[in-house]
Wavefront OBJ file of the C-alpha trace (Angstrom):
o trace
v 118.350 -52.227 -89.375
v 120.072 -50.854 -86.265
v 121.994 -54.070 -85.561
v 123.608 -53.929 -88.971
v 124.705 -50.309 -88.420
v 126.260 -51.279 -85.069
v 128.202 -54.065 -86.738
v 129.424 -51.710 -89.457
v 130.488 -49.168 -86.861
v 132.493 -51.806 -85.004
v 134.152 -52.921 -88.215
v 135.009 -49.350 -89.137
v 136.520 -48.695 -85.704
v 138.758 -51.750 -85.850
v 142.203 -51.383 -87.365
v 142.179 -53.161 -90.750
v 144.800 -55.685 -91.702
v 146.965 -53.814 -94.198
v 150.184 -54.250 -96.052
v 151.198 -51.175 -98.018
v 149.792 -47.763 -97.043
v 149.325 -45.174 -99.769
v 148.404 -41.578 -99.021
v 146.403 -39.438 -101.451
v 144.580 -36.158 -101.184
v 141.409 -37.732 -102.562
v 140.441 -41.404 -102.794
v 137.516 -42.384 -105.025
v 136.013 -45.832 -104.517
v 134.151 -47.230 -107.508
v 135.045 -46.712 -111.167
v 131.403 -46.110 -112.060
v 130.339 -43.225 -114.261
v 130.196 -41.175 -111.059
v 133.584 -42.504 -109.998
v 135.480 -41.531 -113.127
v 133.668 -38.196 -113.009
v 134.846 -37.641 -109.430
v 138.414 -38.695 -110.177
v 138.703 -36.389 -113.189
v 136.957 -33.483 -111.449
v 139.386 -33.647 -108.531
v 142.512 -34.346 -110.559
v 141.891 -31.386 -112.858
v 142.367 -29.179 -109.804
v 145.843 -30.566 -109.232
v 145.360 -32.725 -106.127
v 146.582 -36.325 -105.943
v 143.810 -38.815 -106.648
v 143.492 -42.588 -106.350
v 140.581 -44.414 -107.962
v 139.852 -47.927 -106.713
v 137.794 -50.125 -109.068
v 136.952 -53.805 -108.658
v 136.806 -54.719 -112.376
v 139.348 -54.271 -115.194
v 137.253 -51.623 -116.971
v 136.378 -48.004 -116.316
v 133.024 -46.253 -116.420
v 130.772 -48.682 -114.596
v 127.772 -49.660 -116.700
v 128.936 -47.495 -119.612
v 131.554 -50.193 -120.167
v 129.452 -53.087 -118.903
v 126.520 -53.235 -121.263
v 124.707 -49.895 -121.199
v 125.557 -48.677 -124.676
v 123.320 -45.661 -125.142
v 122.755 -42.306 -123.451
v 120.021 -42.382 -120.819
v 119.064 -38.736 -121.070
v 116.110 -36.791 -122.418
v 118.014 -33.764 -123.726
v 121.457 -32.950 -125.023
v 121.140 -29.624 -123.244
v 121.230 -31.363 -119.835
v 124.455 -33.202 -120.680
v 127.602 -31.430 -119.592
v 131.126 -31.667 -118.245
v 133.051 -34.898 -118.695
v 130.030 -36.715 -120.086
v 129.742 -34.194 -122.908
v 133.444 -34.780 -123.628
v 132.801 -38.537 -123.623
v 129.894 -38.210 -126.054
v 131.985 -36.114 -128.428
v 134.789 -38.720 -128.307
v 132.249 -41.434 -129.139
v 130.992 -39.377 -132.081
v 134.520 -38.877 -133.402
v 135.306 -42.582 -133.005
v 132.404 -43.683 -135.196
v 132.384 -40.743 -137.612
v 134.170 -42.697 -140.400
v 131.155 -45.052 -140.488
v 128.458 -42.388 -140.767
v 128.245 -42.500 -144.561
v 128.364 -46.257 -145.073
v 126.818 -48.035 -142.073
v 122.988 -47.996 -142.237
v 122.866 -48.215 -138.433
v 123.748 -44.515 -138.238
v 120.604 -43.611 -140.175
v 118.185 -45.181 -137.684
v 115.580 -42.922 -136.083
v 114.513 -42.499 -132.481
v 111.683 -44.707 -131.232
v 111.280 -43.360 -127.698
v 108.234 -41.260 -126.731
v 108.654 -37.456 -126.892
v 107.738 -35.090 -124.063
v 104.707 -32.798 -123.959
v 107.073 -29.803 -123.957
v 107.835 -30.594 -127.614
v 111.601 -30.597 -127.056
v 112.628 -33.358 -124.653
v 113.268 -36.753 -126.218
v 115.638 -39.683 -125.821
v 118.941 -37.969 -126.604
v 120.894 -40.989 -127.745
v 121.149 -40.570 -131.515
v 124.056 -42.489 -132.984
v 125.101 -39.595 -135.221
v 125.636 -37.462 -132.120
v 127.697 -39.979 -130.186
v 124.705 -41.456 -128.408
v 125.568 -45.158 -128.859
v 128.765 -47.124 -128.384
v 130.287 -50.545 -127.859
v 131.397 -51.398 -124.304
v 135.099 -51.714 -125.156
v 135.001 -48.324 -126.904
v 133.571 -46.630 -123.810
v 136.268 -48.238 -121.670
v 139.041 -47.104 -124.007
v 137.762 -43.522 -124.213
v 137.455 -43.124 -120.449
v 140.884 -44.637 -119.859
v 142.347 -42.133 -122.305
v 140.659 -39.279 -120.443
v 142.107 -40.558 -117.176
v 145.567 -40.966 -118.696
v 145.654 -37.231 -119.459
v 146.000 -36.589 -115.724
v 149.361 -37.699 -114.292
v 148.178 -37.019 -110.724
v 145.415 -39.625 -111.092
v 146.241 -43.276 -110.470
v 143.744 -46.078 -110.981
v 143.866 -49.404 -109.140
v 141.897 -52.077 -110.983
v 140.580 -55.409 -109.645
v 140.754 -54.109 -106.080
v 137.919 -54.212 -103.578
v 137.175 -51.786 -100.767
v 136.705 -53.799 -97.588
v 136.049 -51.172 -94.916
v 136.212 -47.520 -94.034
v 138.822 -46.215 -91.606
v 137.413 -43.651 -89.197
v 138.612 -41.127 -86.631
v 135.476 -40.312 -84.710
v 132.892 -39.282 -87.294
v 135.495 -38.441 -89.949
v 136.606 -40.886 -92.601
v 140.379 -40.977 -93.039
v 140.909 -43.877 -95.394
v 139.710 -47.066 -97.010
v 141.128 -50.574 -96.614
v 141.228 -52.621 -99.827
v 142.347 -55.984 -101.089
v 142.483 -58.044 -104.266
v 140.983 -61.471 -104.817
v 144.414 -62.813 -103.972
v 144.201 -61.132 -100.574
v 146.807 -58.438 -101.272
v 145.924 -55.500 -98.986
v 146.513 -51.796 -99.459
v 145.334 -49.113 -97.066
v 144.526 -45.832 -98.779
v 144.563 -42.774 -96.558
v 142.968 -39.554 -97.746
v 141.851 -36.128 -96.720
v 138.550 -36.703 -98.545
v 136.906 -39.924 -99.747
v 134.308 -40.163 -102.513
v 132.077 -43.240 -102.414
v 131.009 -43.752 -106.030
v 129.726 -47.308 -105.645
v 126.139 -48.116 -106.586
v 125.696 -49.705 -103.167
v 127.136 -46.958 -100.910
v 129.518 -49.615 -99.577
v 132.041 -47.217 -98.082
v 129.352 -45.002 -96.595
v 127.656 -47.998 -94.982
v 130.956 -49.180 -93.541
v 131.501 -45.699 -92.152
v 128.220 -45.962 -90.248
v 126.222 -43.616 -92.473
v 122.459 -44.014 -92.104
v 120.708 -45.020 -95.295
v 117.348 -45.965 -96.758
v 116.392 -48.892 -98.986
v 113.277 -49.874 -100.848
v 110.189 -47.764 -101.419
v 108.845 -44.946 -99.290
v 105.095 -44.723 -98.699
v 102.922 -42.431 -100.794
v 102.925 -38.843 -99.539
v 101.907 -35.335 -100.561
v 105.229 -34.908 -102.383
v 105.213 -38.399 -103.900
v 102.007 -39.558 -105.569
v 103.813 -42.490 -107.229
v 105.563 -43.823 -104.140
v 105.007 -47.135 -102.417
v 103.270 -50.203 -103.782
v 102.037 -49.421 -107.271
v 100.690 -51.144 -110.391
v 100.794 -48.790 -113.354
v 100.055 -49.052 -117.074
v 102.477 -46.829 -118.930
v 100.619 -46.686 -122.257
v 97.648 -44.860 -120.779
v 99.187 -43.496 -117.573
v 96.745 -45.239 -115.252
v 96.975 -46.805 -111.812
v 95.714 -50.384 -111.612
v 94.073 -52.111 -108.625
v 96.515 -52.934 -105.855
v 98.206 -49.518 -105.948
v 97.977 -48.979 -102.199
v 101.013 -46.717 -101.871
v 102.359 -48.712 -98.942
v 106.079 -48.402 -98.304
v 108.290 -51.493 -98.148
v 111.827 -52.758 -98.635
v 111.280 -53.985 -102.197
v 114.038 -53.356 -104.724
v 113.719 -52.848 -108.476
v 115.029 -55.535 -110.790
v 118.637 -56.015 -111.793
v 120.240 -57.787 -114.706
v 123.425 -58.686 -116.519
v 123.252 -56.357 -119.533
v 124.640 -58.638 -122.242
v 126.029 -57.163 -125.417
v 124.695 -59.226 -128.329
v 126.023 -59.368 -131.884
v 124.027 -60.032 -135.030
v 126.357 -62.407 -136.897
v 126.206 -62.678 -140.701
v 125.483 -66.060 -142.276
v 129.066 -66.402 -143.422
v 130.257 -66.269 -139.805
v 129.084 -69.840 -139.274
v 127.676 -71.116 -136.003
v 130.617 -70.885 -133.625
v 128.711 -68.254 -131.646
v 125.676 -70.501 -131.072
v 125.466 -72.039 -127.616
v 125.464 -75.823 -127.680
v 124.326 -76.353 -124.100
v 122.020 -74.339 -121.872
v 123.462 -72.841 -118.668
v 122.631 -74.281 -115.229
v 119.052 -73.673 -114.133
v 117.730 -73.138 -117.660
v 113.961 -73.242 -118.050
v 112.522 -72.016 -121.343
v 109.182 -71.267 -119.675
v 110.780 -68.208 -118.024
v 111.293 -66.478 -121.364
v 108.178 -67.251 -123.416
v 106.551 -63.846 -122.980
v 109.317 -61.696 -124.396
v 109.458 -59.421 -127.421
v 113.253 -59.059 -127.666
v 114.647 -59.746 -131.144
v 118.199 -58.462 -130.895
v 117.640 -55.662 -133.412
v 120.909 -53.708 -133.709
v 120.954 -50.669 -131.449
v 124.730 -50.456 -131.049
v 127.384 -49.977 -133.761
v 128.778 -52.973 -135.644
v 125.572 -54.944 -135.546
v 125.373 -55.202 -131.773
v 122.471 -54.883 -129.383
v 121.855 -54.220 -125.694
v 119.980 -57.074 -124.079
v 117.716 -54.898 -121.946
v 114.377 -56.600 -121.431
v 111.812 -56.062 -118.723
v 109.853 -57.548 -117.099
v 110.594 -60.887 -118.807
v 113.954 -61.764 -120.279
v 117.424 -60.901 -119.040
v 116.460 -59.393 -115.676
v 115.380 -60.873 -112.354
v 113.613 -59.549 -109.281
v 113.748 -60.629 -105.627
v 117.222 -62.200 -105.479
v 118.857 -58.759 -105.599
v 117.033 -57.428 -102.523
v 119.931 -58.385 -100.233
v 122.720 -57.673 -102.701
v 124.038 -54.689 -100.750
v 124.333 -56.607 -97.479
v 125.986 -59.634 -99.097
v 129.732 -60.107 -98.771
v 131.931 -60.574 -101.811
v 131.327 -64.315 -101.980
v 127.601 -63.789 -101.646
v 127.569 -61.228 -104.432
v 129.487 -63.609 -106.697
v 126.826 -66.259 -106.170
v 124.142 -63.748 -107.082
v 126.203 -62.665 -110.100
v 126.309 -66.282 -111.322
v 122.528 -66.553 -111.053
v 122.145 -63.420 -113.152
v 124.793 -64.630 -115.587
v 123.040 -67.967 -116.092
v 119.680 -66.252 -116.456
v 120.975 -63.924 -119.175
v 122.775 -66.727 -121.005
v 119.666 -68.874 -120.658
v 117.711 -66.120 -122.370
v 120.243 -66.065 -125.203
v 120.046 -69.859 -125.487
v 116.246 -69.603 -125.650
v 116.423 -67.005 -128.417
v 118.855 -69.112 -130.427
v 117.129 -72.466 -130.047
v 113.430 -71.724 -129.426
v 112.917 -68.538 -131.414
v 115.260 -69.443 -134.251
v 117.508 -66.411 -133.767
v 120.682 -68.368 -134.401
v 122.319 -65.249 -135.804
v 122.497 -63.778 -132.292
v 125.515 -64.467 -130.100
v 128.011 -63.037 -127.685
v 130.498 -60.701 -129.426
v 134.004 -62.106 -129.542
v 135.589 -58.668 -129.042
v 133.840 -57.735 -125.772
v 134.824 -58.820 -122.235
v 137.373 -61.174 -123.736
v 138.742 -62.335 -120.364
v 135.276 -62.945 -118.880
v 133.568 -65.265 -121.318
v 132.356 -62.278 -123.386
v 129.871 -61.206 -120.706
v 129.964 -58.031 -118.558
v 131.920 -57.925 -115.321
v 129.120 -56.494 -113.226
v 125.384 -56.661 -112.742
v 123.405 -53.515 -113.323
v 122.395 -52.554 -109.783
v 120.019 -49.722 -110.590
v 119.260 -48.918 -107.005
v 120.524 -50.105 -103.646
v 121.245 -48.211 -100.456
v 120.601 -44.476 -100.591
v 122.290 -42.354 -97.957
v 120.529 -40.073 -95.505
v 121.993 -36.722 -96.507
v 121.712 -33.075 -95.562
v 119.127 -32.693 -98.374
v 116.614 -35.283 -99.540
v 115.421 -35.309 -103.146
v 111.801 -36.339 -103.699
v 109.452 -36.791 -106.636
v 108.595 -33.099 -106.272
v 112.144 -32.272 -107.433
v 111.505 -34.127 -110.710
v 107.749 -33.866 -111.267
v 107.033 -30.138 -111.763
v 103.298 -30.528 -111.267
v 103.605 -31.229 -107.535
v 105.110 -27.994 -106.264
v 106.800 -26.413 -109.265
v 105.826 -23.670 -111.686
v 104.387 -25.029 -114.922
v 107.029 -27.328 -116.387
v 109.743 -26.081 -114.008
v 110.459 -27.929 -110.736
v 111.179 -25.933 -107.562
v 114.487 -24.025 -107.467
v 117.405 -25.615 -105.623
v 119.778 -22.753 -104.821
v 122.526 -25.120 -103.668
v 122.494 -27.000 -106.977
v 125.751 -28.599 -108.117
v 124.373 -30.534 -111.073
v 121.401 -31.202 -113.334
v 119.854 -34.121 -115.179
v 116.870 -35.030 -117.294
v 115.220 -38.418 -117.675
v 111.694 -39.751 -117.110
v 110.937 -41.233 -113.705
v 111.741 -44.835 -114.593
v 111.028 -47.497 -111.982
v 111.340 -51.196 -112.789
v 109.366 -54.152 -111.414
v 110.130 -55.324 -107.888
v 108.505 -58.738 -108.338
v 108.135 -61.088 -111.310
v 105.305 -60.418 -113.718
v 103.053 -63.392 -113.014
v 99.572 -62.070 -113.791
v 99.265 -61.786 -117.561
v 95.605 -60.716 -117.427
v 96.628 -57.085 -116.874
v 98.689 -55.032 -119.377
v 101.196 -53.542 -116.888
v 104.783 -54.767 -116.609
v 104.393 -55.817 -112.998
v 104.360 -54.352 -109.524
v 106.596 -51.314 -109.138
v 107.080 -50.546 -112.824
v 106.293 -47.092 -114.202
v 107.837 -44.818 -116.827
v 106.620 -41.245 -116.402
v 107.636 -39.164 -119.433
v 105.272 -36.204 -119.371
v 105.418 -35.518 -115.647
v 109.214 -35.426 -115.487
v 111.368 -32.395 -116.200
v 115.016 -31.373 -116.168
v 115.984 -31.080 -112.514
v 118.675 -29.713 -110.213
v 120.580 -31.749 -107.624
v 121.381 -30.004 -104.320
v 124.868 -30.285 -102.835
v 123.417 -31.492 -99.539
v 122.163 -34.690 -101.160
v 125.822 -35.766 -101.576
v 126.734 -35.033 -97.954
v 125.932 -37.868 -95.524
v 124.550 -36.722 -92.205
v 126.883 -36.781 -89.213
v 129.896 -37.920 -91.246
v 132.782 -35.720 -92.359
v 135.275 -36.100 -95.185
v 132.910 -38.196 -97.313
v 130.954 -37.414 -100.486
v 128.430 -39.817 -102.068
v 127.416 -38.756 -105.612
v 125.938 -42.076 -106.842
v 123.941 -43.574 -103.948
v 122.923 -40.061 -102.969
v 120.136 -38.933 -100.644
v 116.861 -39.420 -102.513
v 113.618 -41.293 -102.296
v 113.023 -44.287 -104.539
v 110.827 -42.309 -106.943
v 113.284 -39.432 -107.281
v 116.192 -41.841 -107.612
v 114.375 -43.536 -110.510
v 115.097 -40.427 -112.586
v 118.451 -39.432 -111.094
v 120.099 -42.862 -111.536
v 121.322 -42.318 -115.104
v 124.961 -42.248 -116.138
v 125.015 -38.721 -117.636
v 123.640 -37.406 -114.334
v 125.856 -39.630 -112.197
v 128.976 -38.595 -114.105
v 128.130 -34.913 -113.666
v 127.416 -35.357 -109.950
v 130.615 -37.343 -109.560
v 132.597 -34.593 -111.247
v 131.037 -32.009 -108.915
v 131.836 -34.242 -105.938
v 135.443 -34.515 -107.105
v 135.628 -30.742 -107.407
v 134.241 -30.374 -103.881
v 136.763 -32.897 -102.595
v 139.682 -31.084 -104.233
v 138.558 -27.677 -102.973
v 138.245 -29.144 -99.486
v 141.833 -30.350 -99.671
v 143.169 -27.098 -101.104
v 141.331 -24.975 -98.524
v 141.886 -27.240 -95.548
v 138.200 -27.555 -94.686
v 135.565 -30.254 -94.625
v 133.372 -30.630 -97.737
v 130.360 -29.523 -95.695
v 132.110 -26.263 -94.781
v 132.892 -25.198 -98.359
v 131.444 -21.831 -99.387
v 128.678 -22.726 -101.816
v 129.421 -20.017 -104.381
v 133.098 -20.972 -104.564
v 132.085 -24.563 -105.237
v 129.498 -23.601 -107.832
v 131.947 -21.336 -109.659
v 134.498 -24.141 -110.001
v 131.783 -26.545 -111.086
v 130.867 -24.090 -113.852
v 134.508 -23.634 -114.852
v 134.609 -27.355 -115.616
v 131.585 -26.786 -117.888
v 129.087 -28.543 -115.671
v 125.619 -27.049 -115.298
v 123.668 -26.108 -112.191
v 120.559 -24.705 -113.910
v 118.738 -25.897 -117.016
v 118.066 -23.854 -120.138
v 117.527 -24.963 -123.703
v 119.509 -22.079 -125.161
v 122.552 -21.509 -122.916
v 125.419 -23.683 -124.087
v 128.571 -24.116 -122.052
v 130.424 -22.165 -124.741
v 128.301 -19.012 -124.400
v 130.357 -16.032 -123.131
v 127.857 -15.431 -120.330
v 127.417 -19.123 -119.429
v 128.924 -18.963 -115.946
v 127.142 -15.747 -114.970
v 123.768 -16.948 -116.228
v 124.131 -20.282 -114.469
v 125.255 -18.809 -111.174
v 122.610 -16.072 -111.030
v 119.935 -18.581 -112.045
v 120.920 -20.910 -109.216
v 120.777 -17.951 -106.837
v 117.257 -17.200 -108.041
v 118.310 -13.796 -109.407
v 117.950 -14.503 -113.132
v 115.392 -16.698 -114.838
v 114.075 -17.575 -118.249
v 110.587 -17.969 -119.627
v 107.997 -20.646 -118.971
v 109.507 -22.776 -121.751
v 112.911 -22.766 -119.975
v 114.626 -20.577 -122.544
v 116.844 -17.782 -121.218
v 117.234 -15.794 -124.481
v 120.778 -14.707 -123.548
v 121.312 -12.590 -126.655
v 118.044 -10.660 -126.498
v 117.928 -7.185 -124.915
v 117.195 -6.911 -121.223
v 113.994 -4.948 -120.734
v 113.199 -2.477 -117.963
v 110.717 -4.897 -116.420
v 113.265 -7.724 -116.446
v 115.940 -5.438 -115.014
v 113.611 -4.575 -112.144
v 113.140 -8.265 -111.372
v 116.871 -9.056 -111.567
v 117.841 -6.118 -109.331
v 115.037 -6.841 -106.855
v 116.346 -10.387 -106.378
v 120.055 -9.597 -106.584
v 119.890 -7.161 -103.678
v 117.253 -8.959 -101.653
v 114.934 -5.957 -101.653
v 111.894 -5.983 -99.418
v 108.708 -5.716 -101.473
v 107.277 -2.201 -101.289
v 104.143 -1.361 -103.240
v 102.501 1.988 -102.372
v 100.362 2.599 -105.433
v 99.790 1.595 -109.046
v 101.967 4.268 -110.540
v 102.245 3.338 -114.194
v 99.614 2.931 -116.881
v 101.641 0.200 -118.595
v 102.529 -1.773 -115.441
v 99.155 -2.825 -114.006
v 98.944 -5.013 -110.923
v 98.679 -8.066 -113.226
v 102.039 -7.360 -114.890
v 104.708 -10.023 -114.048
v 107.120 -7.299 -112.899
v 104.562 -5.133 -111.077
v 105.870 -5.763 -107.560
v 109.495 -5.276 -108.576
v 108.883 -2.108 -110.608
v 106.909 -0.531 -107.765
v 109.635 -1.523 -105.284
v 112.207 0.291 -107.428
v 109.858 3.288 -107.510
v 109.561 3.335 -103.713
v 113.353 3.104 -103.431
v 113.994 6.199 -105.531
v 115.446 4.403 -108.541
v 113.132 5.766 -111.245
v 115.300 8.819 -111.876
v 117.762 6.440 -113.524
v 115.138 5.921 -116.248
v 114.369 9.641 -116.505
v 111.240 9.448 -114.354
v 111.315 12.182 -111.723
v 109.612 12.225 -108.343
v 106.059 13.492 -108.596
v 105.512 15.155 -105.243
v 107.684 18.284 -105.816
v 105.303 19.317 -108.594
v 102.527 19.721 -106.015
v 104.332 22.558 -104.254
v 103.577 23.263 -100.605
v 100.636 22.086 -98.552
v 97.323 23.328 -99.844
v 94.383 22.315 -97.678
v 91.986 22.574 -100.601
v 94.078 20.062 -102.583
v 95.773 17.917 -99.977
v 93.547 17.535 -96.931
v 91.321 14.810 -98.372
v 91.882 11.184 -99.319
v 92.263 11.429 -103.041
v 94.874 9.271 -104.669
v 96.084 9.367 -108.245
v 96.529 5.973 -109.925
v 98.203 5.241 -113.238
v 99.957 8.573 -113.434
v 102.408 7.829 -116.217
v 104.189 5.289 -118.376
v 107.237 3.197 -117.460
v 107.743 1.393 -120.802
v 108.580 -1.984 -119.182
v 109.452 -3.590 -122.526
v 111.998 -0.921 -123.484
v 115.585 -2.230 -123.555
v 117.935 -1.197 -120.762
v 121.330 0.302 -121.521
v 124.512 -0.746 -119.780
v 124.680 2.697 -118.188
v 121.201 2.346 -116.713
v 121.923 -1.150 -115.406
v 125.221 -0.063 -113.835
v 123.500 2.926 -112.245
v 120.875 0.638 -110.705
v 123.607 -1.576 -109.306
v 125.519 1.381 -107.855
v 122.361 2.799 -106.299
v 121.334 -0.369 -104.499
v 124.866 -1.432 -103.681
v 125.176 1.635 -101.459
v 121.813 1.187 -99.770
v 119.861 -1.321 -97.723
v 116.239 -1.973 -96.901
v 116.322 0.618 -94.099
v 117.732 3.488 -96.179
v 115.820 6.745 -96.562
v 113.042 6.079 -99.034
v 112.822 9.750 -99.873
v 116.250 9.856 -101.509
v 116.536 9.705 -105.278
v 119.173 8.062 -107.437
v 121.362 10.283 -109.612
v 120.060 10.620 -113.136
v 121.936 8.893 -115.952
v 123.439 11.217 -118.509
v 121.441 11.306 -121.711
v 123.031 9.993 -124.848
v 122.978 7.128 -127.268
v 123.863 3.786 -125.736
v 123.455 0.231 -126.897
v 120.967 -2.028 -125.169
v 122.516 -4.625 -122.888
v 121.651 -8.266 -123.570
v 120.225 -10.561 -120.919
v 123.407 -12.613 -120.882
v 125.686 -9.596 -120.620
v 123.421 -8.194 -117.896
v 124.148 -11.274 -115.803
v 127.878 -10.713 -116.231
v 127.536 -7.065 -115.218
v 125.416 -7.844 -112.163
v 127.818 -10.532 -111.030
v 130.871 -8.319 -111.633
v 129.604 -5.037 -110.207
v 127.196 -5.990 -107.458
v 129.660 -7.900 -105.311
v 126.986 -10.520 -104.685
l 1 2 3 4 5 6 7 8 9 10 11 12 13 14 15 16 17 18 19 20 21 22 23 24 25 26 27 28 29 30 31 32 33 34 35 36 37 38 39 40 41 42 43 44 45 46 47 48 49 50 51 52 53 54 55 56 57 58 59 60 61 62 63 64 65 66 67 68 69 70 71 72 73 74 75 76 77 78 79 80 81 82 83 84 85 86 87 88 89 90 91 92 93 94 95 96 97 98 99 100 101 102 103 104 105 106 107 108 109 110 111 112 113 114 115 116 117 118 119 120 121 122 123 124 125 126 127 128 129 130 131 132 133 134 135 136 137 138 139 140 141 142 143 144 145 146 147 148 149 150 151 152 153 154 155 156 157 158 159 160 161 162 163 164 165 166 167 168 169 170 171 172 173 174 175 176 177 178 179 180 181 182 183 184 185 186 187 188 189 190 191 192 193 194 195 196 197 198 199 200 201 202 203 204 205 206 207 208 209 210 211 212 213 214 215 216 217 218 219 220 221 222 223 224 225 226 227 228 229 230 231 232 233 234 235 236 237 238 239 240 241 242 243 244 245 246 247 248 249 250 251 252 253 254 255 256 257 258 259 260 261 262 263 264 265 266 267 268 269 270 271 272 273 274 275 276 277 278 279 280 281 282 283 284 285 286 287 288 289 290 291 292 293 294 295 296 297 298 299 300 301 302 303 304 305 306 307 308 309 310 311 312 313 314 315 316 317 318 319 320 321 322 323 324 325 326 327 328 329 330 331 332 333 334 335 336 337 338 339 340 341 342 343 344 345 346 347 348 349 350 351 352 353 354 355 356 357 358 359 360 361 362 363 364 365 366 367 368 369 370 371 372 373 374 375 376 377 378 379 380 381 382 383 384 385 386 387 388 389 390 391 392 393 394 395 396 397 398 399 400 401 402 403 404 405 406 407 408 409 410 411 412 413 414 415 416 417 418 419 420 421 422 423 424 425 426 427 428 429 430 431 432 433 434 435 436 437 438 439 440 441 442 443 444 445 446 447 448 449 450 451 452 453 454 455 456 457 458 459 460 461 462 463 464 465 466 467 468 469 470 471 472 473 474 475 476 477 478 479 480 481 482 483 484 485 486 487 488 489 490 491 492 493 494 495 496 497 498 499 500 501 502 503 504 505 506 507 508 509 510 511 512 513 514 515 516 517 518 519 520 521 522 523 524 525 526 527 528 529 530 531 532 533 534 535 536 537 538 539 540 541 542 543 544 545 546 547 548 549 550 551 552 553 554 555 556 557 558 559 560 561 562 563 564 565 566 567 568 569 570 571 572 573 574 575 576 577 578 579 580 581 582 583 584 585 586 587 588 589 590 591 592 593 594 595 596 597 598 599 600 601 602 603 604 605 606 607 608 609 610 611 612 613 614 615 616 617 618 619 620 621 622 623 624 625 626 627 628 629 630 631 632 633 634 635 636 637 638 639 640 641 642 643 644 645 646 647 648 649 650 651 652 653 654 655 656 657 658 659 660 661 662 663 664 665 666 667 668 669 670 671 672 673 674 675 676 677 678 679 680 681 682 683 684 685
């Protein structure tokens, strides 16, 4: 839509009508989960931060109807979201022994890896009421005096100097303007509103099927059996997944009377729309409440949200009213046609908005064109990954885990097939914990702007990324990047990657996924950083085993990668390291680089003496001439000696030189976690 981009560029270039001008180091637009993450991440580094939010609550959908954790592992949750979950747990802990809700099990499908599952158990802080989420996040924000939040204020346009964003014009519904100027802006809206106003290129809808995206484009899919249905042509289009007003519903006791029962249906009510629904309002939220989350028939609608992003504020309000009436019509249907008169709107939620959420759940809208593009191959490990592990992203600044979850793009009208409608699929077993590259937050050709929510991804990839635990983590990383940019006087794109990753890790975010490396582990930062660099790795089951001894074979692999050694294999030297051994190449490369003396293995050629034509003039070659003991633990002295040896050499050094031997003596084996700390500390890399 080139004409639309031209119009946005003209708007951005024009001087906005402003009253007060406020200057901050960092301005975050959108109080979504990514927005509060960004604001906290930046403010914790001491810079001045303004957060502009257009509703009276904080946390986006966490405080607007999504009342459970959309994640498939606790181990992928980190940073501010992990703090939020712990606060939720503490809030409801007094009810654990008496409220039967906290004894409910988990009904979501498990993963083939035997470990991933829907990580939203109530006993672990996985479920909450909307007003509780709002209160917790506001308390977290209040801990930071350099963070100021402006509620009920709308961003109207970006202010630009060339290709650099310098501020955001805002106003209230009453037309009260404020111009925010900033060194860095974070667009944390679901719609990439600020980015679009700044002239950033973006994509919408569904990409066509490709080698990296077998589930892209037009698709009909039956989740129960994992099968494509006829009509799955893979054609790309501009279709958008459904949206909905995520009502919070209360199960009222009989003694509460009928004050909660609707007496009149909302405008546009038609009971025929809701007949094919299975929703019963079973409590899934504390205090007898439930999320009204029903697809494809119920509280959500398709089609009318396709132009949501391009609509102005008045247009979005009209669409909001349609969604509001549809959701209330569904509630009316449940009360009066299904006999569920015990269901009603809770009187303690959204008390100034008719007890309904302030915003529609816009799952997906514009997605920026960034320096990196995430695709299905980043989530689905079976496309170009290794077993259950997706390809490595060395510039990772966050992780997430959730099935690829796309919703219908059109109403479900054909009831002769068992699928939920065109565009819907929920891929559990072909999704895995993933990394998010920094470049996906950086819009092309625009400086001073970070976009952690509507980031650069295809529709299929975004269908897994678009979950609040992931968004909050990415927002926090974006806020950290923004603050470091301010403190170092450089554009976010120019930040040294390792400096950014180290600060991200200091705020207990994760950039690599392991089941067994908690943020509290002493070697957490070293393991994470070296894993993102591709130096350290775990096993095929994504366990790092940080407290197990580092073996000689593993040490060879770590050193090989840490120093960027050129592969050099001249023979099969060891009986216990055949060419099929996982560390064969690395062990032989250490041999060719003279490092074996560190392990007490001397060079072999001096034993042959001088040239003897009878022995040395032919083409004989000795294979398997000794043992290396690749599974023997490495001592700290041996590891440090390896580091010293390769730190003083390069790939063009004399291959005939030998490393100094390590003094014999008893020494404790070094663990894999401690080895990462030593490599990071002593290698200078």
